[in-house]
C-alpha positions, 0 to 999 in steps of 0.5 A, a space after each residue: 459484462 457492462 459496456 459504456 460507449 462514448 468519446 473517451 478523454 485520454 488524459 495521458 495521451 491528451 487525446 479524445 476518441 470514440 471508445 467502448 469500455 468493458 466493465 466486469 462483474 467486479 467493477 473493473 475496466 477489463 478493456 478499452 476498445 477504440 470505436 471510430 464511429 463514436 469519434 464525434 458523437 456520444 457523451 464524453 467519458 472521463 475520470 471522476 472528480 476528487 475533492 482533495 481536502 474536505 471536512 464533510 462535517 462542515 456540510 452539516 450532513 452525514 457522509 451518506 447524505 454528503 455523498 448524494 449531493 456530491 455524486 450528482 456533480 461528478 464527484 467519485 471520491 473525497 480526501 476527508 479530514 474528520 477532525 471536526 467530529 474528533 474535536 467533539 467525540 475523539 476516537 468515537 467520532 472518527 469511528 462513527 464517520 468511518 462506519 457511516 461512510 461504509 454505507 455509501 459507494 462514494 469513495 470517502 478516504 479519511 485521514 487521522 486528525 493531527 490536531 485535537 485539540 487544535 491548540 492549548 488555548 481552547 477547550 475541546 471535547 477530546 484529545 488525540 495524542 501521538 499514541 492515539 494518532 499512531 493507532 489510527 494510522 495503523 488502520 487500512 481505512 485511514 489513508 494519511 495524516 490530516 492537516 498539521 495545523 500547529 505550524 508553530 509547533 512544527 517550526 519549533 519541532 515540538 516533540 509531540 507534533 513531530 511524533 505524529 508526523 513520524 508515525 505517519 511516515 512509519 506507516 507509509 502515509 503522507 502528511 497534509 499541511 496547514 500553514 497560512 502565510 508561511 513564506 521563505 525559510 519558514 515554508 522551507 522549514 515546515 516542508 522539511 518536517 515531511 509535510 507534503 501539501 498546503 491548502 491555505 495559500 491566499 496569494 500566488 507568491 505564497 504558493 510559489 514559495 511552498 512549491 519551491 519548498 517541495 510541497 503540493 498546493 491545493 487550490 481551495 474554493 469553498 463556502 468560506 475561503 475562496 482562493 481560486 482567483 488568486 492561484 489560477 495562474 499556477 494551473 498551466 505552470 504546475 499541473 502535476 503539483 496542484 489539486 482542487 479542494 473545497 475544505 469547508 462546503 456548506 449544504 446550500 453550496 454543495 447542492 449547487 455544485 462541487 469540484 465540477 464548478 472549479 473545472 468549469 471555471 478553469 476551462 472557461 478561463 482558457 486553461 488547458 483541458 488536460 491540465 485541469 482534468 489532471 488536477 481535478 481527477 488524477 493528482 489526488 489519486 496519485 498523491 494519496 495512493 488511493 484505490 480510485 480508477 484513473 480510467 485505465 484497463 485494470 482500474 476500478 470503473 470510477 468515471 463520469 459521462 458529461 455532455 460537453 467539455 465546456 459546460 460539463 453537464 454531468 449525465 452519469 457518475 459511476 463508482 466501481 462500475 455502479 451508476 450512483 447518479 444520473 442526470 441530476 438525480 442520485 441513486 444512492 441508498 438511505 441510512 440513518 444512524 443513531 446520533 452521538 453527542 457531547 454537550 453538557 452546559 446549562 442555559 445562560 443569563 444575559 449577565 453571563 455575557 457582560 464584558 469586564 470593565 476597563 480603564 477610563 479612556 482605554 481601548 479594546 482589541 477588536 476582531 476585524 472580519 472580511 467577507 469571504 476570508 478566514 483570516 481576520 484583522 486585529 484592530 484597537 478601538 475605543 469602545 462605548 461603555 455602559 454606566 459601570 464602565 463595561 464595553 457594550 455593542 455599538 451596531 451603529 459603528 458595526 461594533 458587535 459583541 462576540 462570545 464563546 461558550 464552553 459546551 462541554 462543561 459549565 464555565 464562564 463565557 469568553 467575551 470579545 468584540 468584532 467589526 465587519 459583520 454588518 449585523 444591525 439587529 438581533 443575534 446569531 449563534 452556532 455550535 459549528 465553531 471550528 475547531 473545538 465546536 463550542 458555541 459561538 455567538 454575536 449580536 447587538 445586545 446581551 439579551 439577544 445573544 443569550 436567547 440564541 445561545 440558549 436556543 442552541 443549548 436546548 437543541 444540544 447543537 445547531 445554528 440559531 438566529 433571531 431578534 427579541 422573542 423571535 428566533 429560528 433554529 436548525 438543530 444539529 443533533 449529531 455531535 452538535 455539528 451535523 443533521 440527521 436530515 436529507 441534504 436538500 432539506 438541510 440545504 433549504 433550511 440553512 439557506 432560509 436561516 442565512 436569508 433571514 439573517 441578511 434580510 431581517 437582521 440586516 447583515 451585509 455578509 453573504 455567508 454569515 454563519 460560515 463566517 461566524 463559525 471561523 471566528 473561533 478558529 485560532 490557527 488562522 490569524 490574526 485575532 480570534 476568540 476561544 472559550 478561554 479568551 481573546 487569542 492573538 494568532 500571530 503571537 499564538 497566545 491568549 491576550 487581554 480584551 483591554 489593551 495595556 497602554 
């Protein structure tokens, strides 16, 4: 029998008292005995943190390496949507993630991807129809239907979309949502389809509409979208209907912190300790019906020990009675599988990236980027033209060319324009390009863009940055979106490339590659680019680069 002594944080009773936890050989809590001698000494014992919505692939790490970084920050479980690898590899990719996750004790709870591909206006590497989704949902290791991103399809009650939702209900599993900007009657109609959560709220008013519709709200603070400040007023008003999540967390950010950062921020901001811990530790377990310990007798022994309840220094993390991290060091095993991939395009030439000429005096549609936001604006601007009447980049105006290259077959690249990236030199490229993970690149010239795209093609996946003949690359051999290397090494290399882009290419964004990776995500308004062309996220259709007068 293992005994853990300290100050027990009882979320239900809203009390803290000295206690001894007795953990049996099966990793279950057999007894919690009060110990008045420890009322005022020893580390605090509380349930572990749960990330209620995260795409592990966005960390560029395999689940076993993601777990090592997350565990030292007090994370004991995640609710994870594997739709990134599913868009590349289909069911084979989901099986790959499930298998890899079995090699770590951290509880990674996967869902069945609902939108592969996310839309019909892009080329993905696979398709999961309602029959495939139903097959996944029948598995005991698939715990829910992942975010239903085709919100227009939900509102229109598209038969294929509704069949996936019905399959989840038939399997007794909850349905995650994705409904950016839906308010009022549209939010009500979306929730009425049987969708229970949303993590896309960017204002408290939007969140309140969805709460009124019966949904639960995930407060997201990730590497790209940061919505905590806009939603924190809800914490003490709706503590039973909120959760914390990161959604997409790049490796350098994960190295620095995870859900613990939100907990620290909320408590320091004056929010009720027990409400914060309920949101961070308890609500995801209850909502998704996870076999994760709540720190009660009979539960799995999933908990953390912290030095105080303000700084939350993680002294130890336990999962199923096993210590998996201690004082900033992970205690988890290594596991290196063989990579899988789907990458079948040939090198390009600068001429492949020329934009179509337009009418004299014509205007083009331009994607407007805001640092730290997934949503983009849609501008109409007069471009600079070359001698053939083709629009070209104008970095002095912060007007860059953006391209998306189909990685699954040889096809003409799509060409668009973007402002707000503040890149003054060279180009950057990535095969991490939500959600279909084609190659997205932008830069100041066709030549630089071509070199970076070809560098990614040569590695069969990765991120690249450079100028003229000089380039830097981080290879991502697993489905073109994940590395086989360790978390700290990937984090360090990713930080190096991001720093190179900011310093040498003079980019004004904090996270240039994360921003780039979402410029092909069509399900987030307003204007994006797929491998098939410019996409209007509000009209939900492809549009011409040139604006008709």
